[in-house]
N, C-alpha and C positions, 0 to 999 in steps of 0.2 A: 305394219301400219306406219304412215308418215308421222313424223314428229316435227315440232317447231325447230329443233336443233338442226334438222337436215333441210330446212327451207320449206317444210310442210306446214300443215295446220294442226294445232293442238287437239281439235275436236272433229276433224274431218279427214277421211282417207281418200286416196285416189285423186289427188289434185296435182301432185308434182312427182317428178322422178322419171325413170326410164319407161315405165309402163304408160305414161301419159304423153310421151313425145309426139304421138300422132293424133292426139285427141283434138277434135274440132270444138272450140269453145264458142258459145253464143256471142260473146263480145270480144273475141280474138285472143283472149288469155284467161288463165284461171282467175276466179274472183278473189278479192282481198277481203278477208273477214276480220282483220285486226280490230276495227272499231266495234263490230258486233261481238267478238270474243271478249273484249274488255268490258262491255256492258253486261254480258252474260256472267263474267266472273264477279263483277261488282254487285250484281243483283240476285244471283242465285241463292237459294235457301239451303241447298244440300250439295256437298261435294263428294262424289262417289270415289271409292277406293279404285286405284288403277287396276285394270284387268278384271274388275268385278263385273257381274252380269249387268248391273245398272249402268256402269260406265260404258260397256260394250253396246248396250241398247241406245244410249245417248249418242255415241259416235255413229252408230248405224243410221239413226234417224237424221242426224245432221248431214251425214254423207249422202244419204238417199235424196234429201231435199236439194242439196247442192247439185247433184248429178242431174236430177230431173229438170232443174231450172237452167243450168249453165252448160250442160253438154248437149250438143246438137244431135249427134248420131246416137241412136239407141245402143249400138254395138260398143260405144265408148263407156257406157254405164256398167259399173262392176258391182254395185251394191245389190242389184237384183238381176235375174236372168231376163233380159229384155224381151225375148220371144215367148216366154212363158208367164210373164207378169200380168196379172189382172187385179182389179180391185173394184169393190162396189160398196154402197152404203145402204143401210136400212133394209136389207134383205132383197135389194134389187138384183136382177140377173146381171152378172158382170159382162162388160163389153168384150169384144175380141181382144186377144193378147196384143199388147203394145199400143192400144188406142189411147191410153192415158199419158203416153210419153209426149212431151211438148214438141210441137212442130216448130221448125226454125222461124216461122213467120209470126208466132204467137208469143205474147208476153204474159200469159195467164200464170198466176202463182200455182204452185203444186197443188195446194189444197182446193183451189177453185176448180180443178179438173175432176174431183172425186164424185160430186153428185151426178146421178144419171139423168136427173131432170132439174129444171130451174126451180129454185126455191123462192 
């Protein structure tokens, strides 16, 4: 996993390094989470032990959200298998694989894509 010491992000993987050299980013480059990370550190109520299950889940969720919003091509996303990924809410039938991935022309936030019908 990337680390802050190697130019990565402390809480997100798959943003920098050799594996990301051909990644197509929505805004031309990886996002900068320095301010968000500082707010997170200042306001969180629990700091998980490094490599604990809780820390791994935290990193996975932050990585997943970053990839869904900022990586244009589904094949660049590494936190989920883009061709097999589906999600649904409230017992609805999941849409076809890959339909929750953001299209380059949309700016909808990740969680706005989850409901199968308008609320």
